[in-house]
FIBAPA-588139 format. One record per residue (C-alpha): residue in three letters; x, y, z. Coordinates in Angstrom, 2 decimals. Example, Ala and Ser with C-alpha at 12.3 -4.5 7.8 and 13.67 -1.06 7.14 Angstrom:
BEGIN
+-----+---------+---------+---------+
: res :      px :      py :      pz :
+-----+---------+---------+---------+
: ALA :   12.30 :   -4.50 :    7.80 :
: SER :   13.67 :   -1.06 :    7.14 :
+-----+---------+---------+---------+
This chain:
BEGIN
+-----+---------+---------+---------+
: res :      px :      py :      pz :
+-----+---------+---------+---------+
: UNK :    0.00 :    0.00 :    0.00 :
: UNK :    1.34 :    3.44 :   -0.89 :
: UNK :    2.24 :    5.86 :    1.91 :
: UNK :    0.58 :    8.64 :   -0.12 :
: UNK :   -3.03 :    9.14 :    0.90 :
: UNK :   -5.85 :   10.76 :   -1.02 :
: UNK :   -6.51 :   14.36 :    0.02 :
: UNK :   -9.83 :   15.21 :    1.64 :
: UNK :  -11.68 :   17.60 :   -0.68 :
: UNK :  -12.53 :   21.08 :    0.61 :
: UNK :  -16.10 :   21.57 :    1.84 :
: UNK :  -18.75 :   23.15 :   -0.36 :
: UNK :  -19.17 :   26.48 :    1.41 :
: UNK :  -19.91 :   30.07 :    0.55 :
: UNK :  -18.27 :   33.20 :    1.89 :
: UNK :  -19.78 :   34.02 :    5.28 :
: UNK :  -20.74 :   30.42 :    6.15 :
: UNK :  -20.01 :   29.37 :    9.74 :
: UNK :  -19.00 :   25.80 :   10.55 :
: UNK :  -18.04 :   23.89 :   13.68 :
: UNK :  -14.42 :   22.70 :   13.71 :
: UNK :  -12.66 :   20.20 :   15.93 :
: UNK :   -9.50 :   21.48 :   17.64 :
: UNK :   -6.57 :   19.20 :   16.81 :
: UNK :   -3.94 :   21.42 :   18.40 :
: UNK :   -3.15 :   25.00 :   19.43 :
: UNK :    0.48 :   26.14 :   19.39 :
: UNK :    2.34 :   29.43 :   19.70 :
: UNK :    4.44 :   30.34 :   16.64 :
: UNK :    6.53 :   33.28 :   15.46 :
: UNK :    4.92 :   35.33 :   12.71 :
: UNK :    6.65 :   36.78 :    9.65 :
: UNK :    5.08 :   40.10 :   10.64 :
: UNK :    6.86 :   42.50 :   12.99 :
: UNK :    5.63 :   45.04 :   15.52 :
: UNK :    6.40 :   48.77 :   15.51 :
: UNK :    9.76 :   48.07 :   17.20 :
: UNK :   10.81 :   45.53 :   14.59 :
: UNK :   10.25 :   42.51 :   16.84 :
: UNK :    8.59 :   39.42 :   15.34 :
: UNK :    4.97 :   39.06 :   16.40 :
: UNK :    3.71 :   35.90 :   18.08 :
: UNK :    0.65 :   34.07 :   16.84 :
: UNK :   -1.49 :   31.12 :   17.88 :
: UNK :   -1.76 :   28.46 :   15.22 :
: UNK :   -5.04 :   26.52 :   15.39 :
: UNK :   -4.94 :   23.14 :   13.66 :
: UNK :   -8.57 :   22.30 :   12.94 :
: UNK :  -10.74 :   19.65 :   11.30 :
: UNK :  -14.24 :   19.83 :    9.83 :
: UNK :  -16.85 :   17.07 :   10.06 :
: UNK :  -15.89 :   15.69 :    6.64 :
: UNK :  -12.26 :   15.25 :    7.74 :
: UNK :  -10.92 :   18.33 :    5.92 :
: UNK :   -8.01 :   19.79 :    7.91 :
: UNK :   -6.75 :   23.35 :    7.82 :
: UNK :   -5.03 :   26.00 :    9.91 :
: UNK :   -6.09 :   29.38 :   11.20 :
: UNK :   -4.12 :   32.00 :   13.12 :
: UNK :   -4.85 :   34.72 :   15.65 :
: UNK :   -2.44 :   37.13 :   17.34 :
: UNK :   -1.03 :   35.97 :   20.68 :
: UNK :   -0.82 :   38.27 :   23.70 :
: UNK :    0.18 :   37.34 :   27.22 :
: UNK :   -2.40 :   39.86 :   28.42 :
: UNK :   -4.90 :   40.29 :   25.55 :
: UNK :   -7.28 :   43.23 :   25.59 :
: UNK :  -11.02 :   42.71 :   25.48 :
: UNK :  -10.98 :   44.15 :   21.93 :
: UNK :   -8.52 :   41.58 :   20.54 :
: UNK :   -9.68 :   38.31 :   18.95 :
: UNK :   -7.90 :   36.32 :   21.65 :
: UNK :   -9.44 :   38.42 :   24.41 :
: UNK :  -12.94 :   38.12 :   22.92 :
: UNK :  -12.57 :   34.35 :   22.57 :
: UNK :  -11.35 :   34.00 :   26.15 :
: UNK :  -14.21 :   36.10 :   27.54 :
: UNK :  -16.79 :   34.13 :   25.53 :
: UNK :  -15.32 :   30.83 :   26.75 :
: UNK :  -15.29 :   31.96 :   30.39 :
: UNK :  -18.90 :   33.13 :   30.10 :
: UNK :  -19.96 :   29.80 :   28.58 :
: UNK :  -18.15 :   27.57 :   31.07 :
: UNK :  -18.57 :   29.82 :   34.14 :
: UNK :  -14.90 :   29.61 :   35.06 :
: UNK :  -12.01 :   32.05 :   35.36 :
: UNK :   -8.35 :   31.67 :   34.44 :
: UNK :   -5.29 :   33.41 :   35.84 :
: UNK :   -3.18 :   33.10 :   32.65 :
: UNK :   -3.79 :   32.89 :   28.92 :
: UNK :   -2.07 :   29.49 :   28.85 :
: UNK :   -4.59 :   28.10 :   31.35 :
: UNK :   -7.38 :   29.32 :   29.08 :
: UNK :   -5.79 :   27.75 :   25.99 :
: UNK :   -5.33 :   24.40 :   27.74 :
: UNK :   -9.01 :   24.44 :   28.73 :
: UNK :  -10.07 :   25.41 :   25.21 :
: UNK :   -8.13 :   22.46 :   23.76 :
: UNK :   -9.93 :   20.12 :   26.16 :
: UNK :  -13.24 :   21.74 :   25.24 :
: UNK :  -12.47 :   20.50 :   21.76 :
: UNK :  -14.43 :   22.64 :   19.27 :
: UNK :  -14.83 :   26.18 :   17.97 :
: UNK :  -16.68 :   27.88 :   15.13 :
: UNK :  -14.95 :   29.17 :   12.00 :
: UNK :  -16.21 :   31.46 :    9.26 :
: UNK :  -15.36 :   31.33 :    5.55 :
: UNK :  -13.74 :   34.64 :    4.57 :
: UNK :  -13.00 :   33.88 :    0.93 :
: UNK :  -11.11 :   31.47 :   -1.31 :
: UNK :   -7.66 :   30.78 :   -2.73 :
: UNK :   -6.91 :   28.85 :   -5.89 :
: UNK :   -4.45 :   25.97 :   -6.04 :
: UNK :   -4.03 :   23.72 :   -9.09 :
: UNK :   -7.32 :   25.01 :  -10.54 :
: UNK :   -9.29 :   24.16 :   -7.39 :
: UNK :  -10.74 :   26.64 :   -4.92 :
: UNK :   -9.94 :   26.24 :   -1.23 :
: UNK :  -11.79 :   28.21 :    1.45 :
: UNK :  -10.01 :   30.49 :    3.90 :
: UNK :  -11.35 :   30.31 :    7.45 :
: UNK :  -11.13 :   32.67 :   10.38 :
: UNK :  -11.93 :   31.84 :   13.99 :
: UNK :  -15.30 :   33.09 :   15.24 :
: UNK :  -14.97 :   34.84 :   18.61 :
: UNK :  -18.61 :   35.83 :   19.18 :
: UNK :  -19.97 :   32.35 :   19.92 :
: UNK :  -18.93 :   28.81 :   20.81 :
: UNK :  -20.55 :   25.39 :   20.36 :
: UNK :  -22.86 :   24.34 :   23.22 :
: UNK :  -21.28 :   22.63 :   26.20 :
: UNK :  -22.96 :   19.27 :   25.80 :
: UNK :  -21.54 :   18.75 :   22.31 :
: UNK :  -18.03 :   19.04 :   23.70 :
: UNK :  -18.03 :   16.67 :   26.66 :
: UNK :  -15.10 :   14.32 :   26.05 :
: UNK :  -14.71 :   10.65 :   26.77 :
: UNK :  -13.07 :   11.65 :   30.04 :
: UNK :  -16.21 :   13.41 :   31.27 :
: UNK :  -17.42 :   11.82 :   34.51 :
: UNK :  -20.52 :    9.69 :   34.21 :
: UNK :  -23.53 :   10.30 :   36.40 :
: UNK :  -22.64 :    7.31 :   38.56 :
: UNK :  -19.41 :    9.11 :   39.46 :
: UNK :  -21.23 :   12.17 :   40.77 :
: UNK :  -21.02 :   11.00 :   44.36 :
: UNK :  -17.26 :   10.72 :   44.14 :
: UNK :  -17.04 :   14.28 :   42.83 :
: UNK :  -19.33 :   15.63 :   45.52 :
: UNK :  -17.42 :   13.72 :   48.19 :
: UNK :  -14.49 :   16.11 :   47.63 :
: UNK :  -16.62 :   18.80 :   49.20 :
: UNK :  -18.35 :   16.86 :   51.95 :
: UNK :  -17.79 :   19.56 :   54.57 :
: UNK :  -19.09 :   22.32 :   52.30 :
: UNK :  -22.17 :   20.23 :   51.51 :
: UNK :  -22.73 :   19.35 :   55.14 :
: UNK :  -22.68 :   23.00 :   56.22 :
: UNK :  -24.29 :   24.46 :   53.09 :
: UNK :  -21.23 :   26.52 :   52.10 :
: UNK :  -20.50 :   27.65 :   48.52 :
: UNK :  -17.17 :   27.26 :   46.70 :
: UNK :  -15.09 :   30.31 :   45.87 :
: UNK :  -13.27 :   30.73 :   42.55 :
: UNK :  -10.06 :   29.11 :   43.83 :
: UNK :  -11.90 :   26.03 :   45.17 :
: UNK :  -13.84 :   25.69 :   41.94 :
: UNK :  -10.93 :   26.10 :   39.52 :
: UNK :   -8.21 :   24.21 :   41.37 :
: UNK :  -10.13 :   21.30 :   42.87 :
: UNK :  -11.90 :   20.14 :   39.70 :
: UNK :  -10.90 :   19.52 :   36.10 :
: UNK :  -12.62 :   21.33 :   33.23 :
: UNK :  -14.65 :   18.20 :   32.42 :
: UNK :  -15.75 :   17.84 :   36.05 :
: UNK :  -16.81 :   21.49 :   36.28 :
: UNK :  -18.82 :   21.25 :   33.05 :
: UNK :  -20.42 :   18.01 :   34.22 :
: UNK :  -21.52 :   19.42 :   37.59 :
: UNK :  -23.01 :   22.52 :   35.94 :
: UNK :  -24.81 :   20.62 :   33.18 :
: UNK :  -26.22 :   18.06 :   35.61 :
: UNK :  -27.55 :   20.80 :   37.87 :
: UNK :  -25.43 :   19.89 :   40.90 :
: UNK :  -23.84 :   23.37 :   41.09 :
: UNK :  -25.08 :   26.84 :   40.19 :
: UNK :  -23.02 :   30.02 :   39.88 :
: UNK :  -24.10 :   33.26 :   41.54 :
: UNK :  -22.05 :   36.43 :   42.07 :
: UNK :  -18.76 :   34.62 :   41.53 :
: UNK :  -19.53 :   31.81 :   43.98 :
: UNK :  -20.57 :   28.24 :   43.22 :
: UNK :  -23.47 :   26.90 :   45.27 :
: UNK :  -24.42 :   23.24 :   45.58 :
: UNK :  -28.05 :   22.71 :   44.62 :
: UNK :  -30.72 :   20.74 :   46.44 :
: UNK :  -30.12 :   17.98 :   43.89 :
: UNK :  -26.46 :   17.74 :   44.99 :
: UNK :  -27.35 :   17.78 :   48.67 :
: UNK :  -29.91 :   15.00 :   48.17 :
: UNK :  -27.35 :   12.84 :   46.37 :
: UNK :  -24.79 :   13.53 :   49.09 :
: UNK :  -27.31 :   12.55 :   51.76 :
: UNK :  -27.92 :    9.27 :   49.92 :
: UNK :  -24.20 :    8.54 :   50.03 :
: UNK :  -23.98 :    9.43 :   53.71 :
: UNK :  -26.94 :    7.20 :   54.52 :
: UNK :  -25.45 :    4.33 :   52.56 :
: UNK :  -22.27 :    4.61 :   54.60 :
+-----+---------+---------+---------+
């Protein structure tokens, strides 16, 4: 069998179309462009894949402290709003986004190569795919809920909420998404409160013991 594989054809899209893309990898690279001081700019290279298997790359400017007007800043704010979690560094956000697994891209035009048109895509920063579509194989199953809640037995027993540090450092991204989607935790004013559903499940565990 030849080591040369058949290329996946580009999707049939029109300029302005928005598609969901799977995140294969995100890496920081040096751009050919330079800033006003002559220093090479840094970019984030997104390696992405569409549902039909077509792979492509898209880039956005990298900043260690992006502004809320930059594409990276807008994407980070949208992700934090969707997942109800905060990050202390841009690298923490990017790691979480890779685990999240998907973003939207928009067709901005086409380029021609060997008499075939290939779409150019840019990353959409105004919206993200729904949470439930992005739960990975590592997402805890419902039967594991008791084990997750057991981490916070004292908080549950006394009816105390979790602060941002407890929430971000004690649970993985998948665990946080799972607890929110299952209705075991609700966010209010920057604190994370266990719901009656969580307390009832915890009481079942305590009774069983």
